PLY file of the C-alpha trace (Angstrom):
ply
format ascii 1.0
element vertex 322
property float x
property float y
property float z
element edge 321
property int vertex1
property int vertex2
end_header
68.31 -68.32 25.58
68.76 -69.07 21.92
69.08 -65.57 20.46
67.96 -66.44 16.93
64.85 -68.26 18.12
64.05 -65.36 20.41
64.46 -62.65 17.76
62.25 -64.46 15.28
59.60 -65.43 17.79
56.32 -63.53 18.00
55.92 -62.89 21.72
55.87 -59.51 23.43
59.32 -60.01 24.90
60.75 -60.05 21.38
59.02 -56.77 20.58
60.39 -55.10 23.70
63.86 -56.51 23.04
63.81 -55.14 19.50
62.76 -51.71 20.82
65.83 -51.74 23.07
68.10 -52.76 20.22
66.68 -50.11 17.91
67.23 -47.41 20.54
70.82 -48.57 21.07
71.50 -48.44 17.32
69.93 -44.98 17.04
72.11 -43.77 19.92
75.28 -45.00 18.21
74.26 -43.36 14.94
73.48 -40.05 16.66
76.82 -39.98 18.45
78.57 -40.83 15.19
76.79 -38.03 13.34
77.52 -35.51 16.08
81.15 -36.52 15.98
81.49 -36.20 12.19
79.35 -33.18 11.47
81.16 -30.58 13.50
80.51 -27.17 12.02
83.93 -25.50 11.46
82.37 -22.12 12.23
81.70 -23.31 15.77
85.42 -23.56 16.51
85.57 -19.76 16.65
82.97 -19.51 19.39
85.44 -19.64 22.25
86.75 -16.15 21.54
83.23 -14.95 20.74
82.00 -16.21 24.10
84.72 -14.33 25.93
84.36 -11.17 23.83
80.57 -10.98 23.72
79.05 -12.75 26.68
80.78 -10.68 29.34
79.71 -7.38 27.81
77.29 -5.25 29.77
73.71 -4.88 28.66
70.77 -7.24 28.46
71.04 -9.82 25.69
71.09 -13.51 24.90
74.21 -15.29 26.08
75.44 -18.85 26.10
74.56 -20.76 29.27
76.98 -20.49 32.14
75.53 -23.60 33.74
74.14 -26.86 32.39
72.22 -29.60 34.18
73.29 -32.52 32.01
71.82 -35.48 33.87
71.04 -38.01 34.88
67.81 -38.99 33.16
65.07 -39.94 35.68
67.10 -38.67 38.64
65.19 -35.49 39.42
66.64 -32.97 36.97
63.28 -31.29 36.38
62.62 -30.63 40.06
66.15 -29.30 40.49
65.80 -26.96 37.52
62.39 -25.69 38.62
63.61 -24.95 42.14
66.67 -23.14 40.78
64.42 -20.93 38.65
63.39 -19.15 41.84
66.82 -17.55 42.12
66.80 -14.02 40.65
70.28 -14.47 39.17
69.46 -17.71 37.35
67.53 -17.56 34.08
66.39 -20.82 32.54
66.05 -21.49 28.82
62.47 -22.68 28.34
60.49 -24.90 30.67
61.49 -28.27 29.27
64.61 -29.66 27.64
66.58 -28.00 24.84
68.23 -31.11 23.31
70.69 -29.12 21.20
73.84 -31.17 21.73
72.20 -34.59 21.45
69.96 -34.11 18.39
71.62 -33.61 14.98
68.62 -31.77 13.53
69.16 -29.02 16.12
72.93 -29.24 16.45
73.46 -28.75 12.72
71.70 -25.38 12.93
74.78 -24.07 14.70
75.56 -22.23 17.89
73.86 -19.02 16.79
70.64 -21.01 16.80
71.49 -22.40 20.24
72.10 -18.93 21.62
68.76 -17.80 20.22
67.09 -20.32 22.55
68.61 -18.70 25.63
66.89 -16.12 27.84
68.07 -12.52 27.85
70.38 -11.79 30.76
72.76 -9.12 31.95
76.37 -9.99 32.66
75.68 -10.60 36.36
73.04 -13.24 35.62
73.52 -16.85 34.54
71.53 -18.48 31.78
71.09 -22.22 32.19
69.31 -25.16 30.69
68.73 -28.76 31.62
68.84 -31.65 29.19
69.68 -34.96 30.91
70.38 -36.62 27.57
73.60 -34.59 27.38
75.18 -36.81 30.02
75.37 -39.90 27.84
74.08 -38.90 24.39
76.05 -35.72 23.62
79.67 -35.10 22.69
81.35 -33.21 25.57
83.82 -31.76 23.07
81.05 -29.74 21.42
79.85 -28.39 24.76
83.43 -27.37 25.50
83.57 -25.49 22.20
80.44 -23.60 23.19
81.82 -22.53 26.57
84.98 -24.04 28.00
84.18 -22.44 31.37
80.62 -23.72 31.70
79.60 -25.11 35.09
78.15 -28.62 34.94
75.63 -30.00 37.43
74.87 -33.72 37.59
72.32 -35.32 39.90
72.90 -39.04 40.44
70.40 -41.58 41.74
70.23 -45.29 42.52
70.76 -46.89 39.08
68.48 -49.82 39.95
65.57 -47.53 40.81
66.46 -45.34 37.84
66.12 -48.31 35.48
62.59 -48.99 36.73
61.64 -45.33 36.42
63.05 -45.19 32.90
61.12 -48.32 31.94
57.83 -46.90 33.24
58.51 -43.60 31.48
59.21 -45.25 28.13
56.22 -47.55 28.39
53.94 -44.64 29.30
55.19 -42.76 26.23
54.69 -45.71 23.90
58.36 -46.51 23.32
57.79 -49.94 24.85
54.52 -51.83 24.29
51.96 -51.35 27.04
52.21 -54.99 28.12
56.02 -54.95 28.24
57.73 -56.63 31.15
60.64 -54.97 32.93
62.26 -58.34 33.52
62.20 -59.25 29.84
64.01 -56.02 28.99
66.42 -55.81 31.90
67.53 -59.43 31.77
68.72 -61.60 28.91
68.38 -65.05 30.38
70.52 -65.09 33.52
72.49 -61.99 32.55
71.77 -58.28 32.78
70.85 -56.93 29.35
73.41 -54.16 28.91
72.23 -53.49 25.36
69.01 -51.91 26.65
69.16 -48.20 27.43
67.24 -48.51 30.69
70.25 -50.50 31.93
73.31 -48.97 30.29
72.30 -45.40 31.05
72.83 -46.29 34.71
76.52 -46.95 34.07
77.44 -43.45 35.21
81.20 -43.72 35.39
81.71 -44.20 31.65
79.83 -41.06 30.64
81.37 -38.99 33.44
84.92 -39.89 32.44
84.27 -38.59 28.91
83.35 -35.18 30.30
86.50 -35.09 32.38
88.51 -35.29 29.19
87.38 -31.73 28.44
86.44 -30.05 31.73
88.24 -29.49 35.03
87.05 -31.05 38.27
86.08 -27.66 39.72
83.55 -27.25 36.90
81.44 -30.14 38.20
78.89 -30.29 40.98
77.61 -33.76 41.88
74.29 -34.11 43.67
72.80 -37.11 45.44
69.11 -37.30 44.53
68.18 -38.64 47.96
69.89 -35.68 49.64
68.01 -33.33 47.33
64.71 -35.02 48.20
65.22 -34.79 51.95
66.88 -31.36 52.18
66.46 -29.40 48.94
67.54 -26.08 50.44
70.91 -27.47 51.48
71.51 -28.68 47.93
70.31 -25.42 46.39
72.73 -23.52 48.61
75.49 -25.80 47.39
74.58 -24.78 43.84
74.74 -21.10 44.85
78.24 -21.57 46.24
79.27 -23.57 43.19
78.12 -20.76 40.88
79.36 -18.00 43.21
76.01 -16.20 43.22
74.23 -14.28 45.97
72.61 -16.51 48.64
68.87 -16.57 48.13
67.34 -19.92 49.04
65.70 -20.49 52.41
63.49 -23.12 53.98
60.37 -20.95 53.90
60.32 -21.13 50.10
59.47 -24.84 50.15
57.17 -27.21 52.00
56.70 -30.96 52.16
53.56 -31.98 50.27
52.06 -35.07 51.91
50.04 -35.97 48.81
53.00 -36.34 46.47
55.51 -37.19 49.20
58.01 -34.59 47.98
59.04 -31.01 48.63
57.21 -28.42 46.51
57.43 -24.66 46.10
55.58 -22.71 48.78
52.56 -21.06 47.05
53.80 -17.54 47.85
56.79 -18.14 45.56
55.04 -19.92 42.69
55.93 -18.58 39.25
54.10 -19.13 35.97
55.13 -22.36 34.27
53.20 -24.93 32.24
55.00 -27.64 34.21
54.11 -26.33 37.65
50.75 -26.67 39.37
49.79 -23.09 40.16
47.88 -24.09 43.29
50.18 -26.55 45.02
53.58 -25.48 43.70
54.28 -29.11 42.78
55.02 -30.60 39.40
52.22 -32.54 37.81
51.34 -36.04 39.02
53.21 -37.95 36.29
56.45 -36.75 37.89
55.58 -38.52 41.14
54.50 -41.89 39.78
54.84 -44.86 42.09
56.82 -47.81 40.80
56.08 -51.45 41.49
58.78 -53.21 43.53
61.10 -55.58 41.72
61.12 -59.27 42.39
63.93 -59.95 44.89
66.04 -62.08 42.53
65.84 -59.43 39.79
66.73 -56.63 42.18
69.70 -58.61 43.51
70.98 -59.31 40.01
70.85 -55.60 39.15
72.45 -54.59 42.45
75.28 -57.06 41.85
75.72 -55.68 38.33
75.87 -52.02 39.36
77.86 -52.40 42.60
81.35 -52.47 41.01
80.37 -49.61 38.71
79.10 -47.59 41.67
82.37 -48.25 43.44
84.25 -46.78 40.48
81.98 -43.72 40.60
82.75 -43.30 44.30
86.49 -43.59 43.67
86.29 -41.10 40.82
84.17 -38.41 42.51
85.17 -39.00 46.12
81.50 -39.02 47.10
79.76 -41.99 48.66
76.15 -41.63 47.62
73.32 -42.68 49.92
72.32 -45.56 47.67
75.76 -47.16 47.61
0 1
1 2
2 3
3 4
4 5
5 6
6 7
7 8
8 9
9 10
10 11
11 12
12 13
13 14
14 15
15 16
16 17
17 18
18 19
19 20
20 21
21 22
22 23
23 24
24 25
25 26
26 27
27 28
28 29
29 30
30 31
31 32
32 33
33 34
34 35
35 36
36 37
37 38
38 39
39 40
40 41
41 42
42 43
43 44
44 45
45 46
46 47
47 48
48 49
49 50
50 51
51 52
52 53
53 54
54 55
55 56
56 57
57 58
58 59
59 60
60 61
61 62
62 63
63 64
64 65
65 66
66 67
67 68
68 69
69 70
70 71
71 72
72 73
73 74
74 75
75 76
76 77
77 78
78 79
79 80
80 81
81 82
82 83
83 84
84 85
85 86
86 87
87 88
88 89
89 90
90 91
91 92
92 93
93 94
94 95
95 96
96 97
97 98
98 99
99 100
100 101
101 102
102 103
103 104
104 105
105 106
106 107
107 108
108 109
109 110
110 111
111 112
112 113
113 114
114 115
115 116
116 117
117 118
118 119
119 120
120 121
121 122
122 123
123 124
124 125
125 126
126 127
127 128
128 129
129 130
130 131
131 132
132 133
133 134
134 135
135 136
136 137
137 138
138 139
139 140
140 141
141 142
142 143
143 144
144 145
145 146
146 147
147 148
148 149
149 150
150 151
151 152
152 153
153 154
154 155
155 156
156 157
157 158
158 159
159 160
160 161
161 162
162 163
163 164
164 165
165 166
166 167
167 168
168 169
169 170
170 171
171 172
172 173
173 174
174 175
175 176
176 177
177 178
178 179
179 180
180 181
181 182
182 183
183 184
184 185
185 186
186 187
187 188
188 189
189 190
190 191
191 192
192 193
193 194
194 195
195 196
196 197
197 198
198 199
199 200
200 201
201 202
202 203
203 204
204 205
205 206
206 207
207 208
208 209
209 210
210 211
211 212
212 213
213 214
214 215
215 216
216 217
217 218
218 219
219 220
220 221
221 222
222 223
223 224
224 225
225 226
226 227
227 228
228 229
229 230
230 231
231 232
232 233
233 234
234 235
235 236
236 237
237 238
238 239
239 240
240 241
241 242
242 243
243 244
244 245
245 246
246 247
247 248
248 249
249 250
250 251
251 252
252 253
253 254
254 255
255 256
256 257
257 258
258 259
259 260
260 261
261 262
262 263
263 264
264 265
265 266
266 267
267 268
268 269
269 270
270 271
271 272
272 273
273 274
274 275
275 276
276 277
277 278
278 279
279 280
280 281
281 282
282 283
283 284
284 285
285 286
286 287
287 288
288 289
289 290
290 291
291 292
292 293
293 294
294 295
295 296
296 297
297 298
298 299
299 300
300 301
301 302
302 303
303 304
304 305
305 306
306 307
307 308
308 309
309 310
310 311
311 312
312 313
313 314
314 315
315 316
316 317
317 318
318 319
319 320
320 321
């Protein structure tokens, strides 16, 4: 494909391509800003975390656990299920986006702490923002709490790319008549400049976090395992956080309508993101995706396979989609 002719053409593929390029540029700028605009006052927070956050009493504390990703891999369901545990207190119902958005980050860590729930020293505050995985600076998270526990749920990067495309199109980031193929492929090659593709390159983002955190601070989850046996995964999280066992099979049921596990109505809690009758998330979280054309799917599988192999070698876990 002649790139200049394509960029200056007037078809919908050009518009979608430009949206991808703009997002990639914005991402680079955000990471650059976060890297340059470190607030010197935040360097003192390590001692403050140790001195203040382990005090007795009920107060706001920095999170002891973060769900940092991956986008479109089931982070919302995981967070909502974890909210059932009496020792886990979630910040808000959605995503905080402190470490990946300069307009919030520049307000400082006192502002971040103000977003946290009140807890006593035996409870763990947590938040989930999947953009942290590949759009935040791990160094700044380390400054906030060098001992924080990090949970990452991985999913098939090919399926993730389709889910991300549908999500962005539904939210108007891509034009309504956008084509997945035109974004995912650039001629015969995979378009690695588009975020729906490069955010599935898990190994690169994960290695950056390992520059600052120890291996025992990470818990890796296979989305397919979470879908088929959520209680097993939730118990793994309990062990990882060293908190009292709480989760049991009777707290969840398989909802035939959405094809996923939901919270058993007896245990439903008030949340704007949770259907108060069914205990499921709202329907947009269970959208069905059109299958890819075989040649497109094969091209993406071939692209991700060596990257998935590196992830397996790095984590020691062979995920169900590998």
